[in-house]
C-alpha positions, 0 to 999 in steps of 0.5 A, spaced: 565 830 874 565 838 872 564 842 866 565 848 863 560 853 861 562 852 853 562 845 854 555 844 856 553 850 851 556 846 845 553 839 848 546 842 848 547 847 843 545 853 847 549 860 848 553 861 855 549 867 856 543 863 856 546 858 862 548 865 866 541 867 865 538 861 867 542 861 873 541 868 875 533 867 875 534 861 880 532 856 875 538 852 876 542 852 883 548 857 883 554 854 880 561 853 883 567 857 881 574 855 879 580 858 882 580 863 877 573 865 878 570 862 872 563 858 873 564 850 873 558 846 873 557 839 875 553 833 872 547 836 876 547 842 873 548 839 866 541 835 868 538 842 870 540 845 863 538 839 859 531 839 862 530 846 861 531 845 854 527 839 853 521 842 857 520 849 855 518 847 848 512 843 851 510 847 857 513 854 856 518 857 860 514 860 866 511 853 868 518 850 867 521 855 871 516 854 877 517 846 876 525 847 877 525 852 883 520 847 886 525 841 885 531 845 888 526 846 894 525 839 894 518 840 893 517 834 888 510 833 889 508 840 888 513 840 881 509 834 879 502 837 880 504 843 876 506 838 870 500 834 871 496 841 871 499 843 864 498 836 861 490 837 863 490 843 860 493 841 854 487 835 854 482 840 854 485 844 848 485 837 844 478 836 846 476 843 844 479 842 837 476 835 836 469 838 838 471 844 833 473 839 827 467 835 828 462 841 828 465 844 822 465 837 818 458 835 820 454 841 820 451 846 815 457 851 815 453 857 815 447 855 820 451 851 825 444 848 827 446 844 833 449 849 837 443 854 835 447 860 832 443 866 831 445 871 825 447 876 831 449 874 838 451 879 844 458 877 847 454 874 853 451 869 848 457 868 845 461 867 852 455 862 854 455 858 848 463 857 848 464 857 855 469 863 854 469 869 859 467 875 856 474 878 858 477 873 854 473 875 848 474 882 849 482 881 849 481 877 843 478 883 840 483 888 842 489 884 839 485 884 833 483 877 832 476 878 832 472 884 829 465 884 831 461 890 829 457 894 833 449 895 834 447 902 831 442 903 836 446 902 843 453 901 841 453 893 843 458 888 840 454 884 835 458 877 833 457 874 827 457 867 824 464 869 822 466 871 829 463 865 832 467 860 828 474 864 830 472 864 837 471 856 837 478 856 833 482 861 838 479 857 844 483 851 842 489 855 843 488 858 850 493 855 854 498 854 848 506 856 849 508 862 845 512 860 839 512 862 831 507 856 830 502 859 834 503 866 831 502 863 824 495 860 827 492 866 830 494 870 824 491 865 819 484 865 824 485 873 824 485 873 816 479 867 815 474 868 810 468 865 814 465 863 807 471 858 805 469 852 809 475 848 806 480 854 809 476 853 816 477 846 816 484 846 814 486 851 820 482 846 825 486 840 823 492 844 823 491 846 830 489 839 832 496 837 829 499 842 833 496 840 839 499 833 837 506 836 837 505 839 843 503 833 847 509 829 844 514 835 846 511 834 853 513 827 853 520 829 851 520 834 857 517 829 862 523 824 860 528 829 862 525 831 868 525 824 870 532 824 868 533 830 873 530 827 879 534 821 878 540 824 878 538 828 884 536 822 887 529 825 889 524 820 887 522 816 892 516 811 893 
């Protein structure tokens, strides 16, 4: 069975220009052409397009594209390991979010004694306590998510309790797929008043809820990836 681009666009509620864009990027196989030169898509194309729409919210377009290019090259295991790696990254983010929530709910907010946060910390100390590379912390400063002060005597960065808490929150979103929800969460972190413990806890819980949502979106994406592989007949024991 063949389908016109407009038919697939209506079924999947995406534009025909998006279909052409995916084809041009090599995410789906080249389309067939009718006698008058118009694109004609097959059921395999339909499965590819449906998979893109389902996978991209949970995995992002970069991973989705790489997975589907591997599928086209019949490198099924390579595609599946990419998906596995993305899920493992989400699991790590979720564990970080849970740990952050636990810290905020069980410790004295201004002192955080269990992780021995000093009044002021260097970027190296913050990196060691959070397992975040100094380069990432400097990037977050550059984009305005954190605003550490500078030591008047040597010009080195000085990170406060507020900076440290923001970094704990930001690190749970390191591998997040870009979306308006992520923009909103990062803006909330940027504007966080570290003296407002309830606001901080709410952001941490919002992040945890967001990760739960991504986990469900990834499951849906995997369902459509399995359907694509079934249509292509590439699943072997």
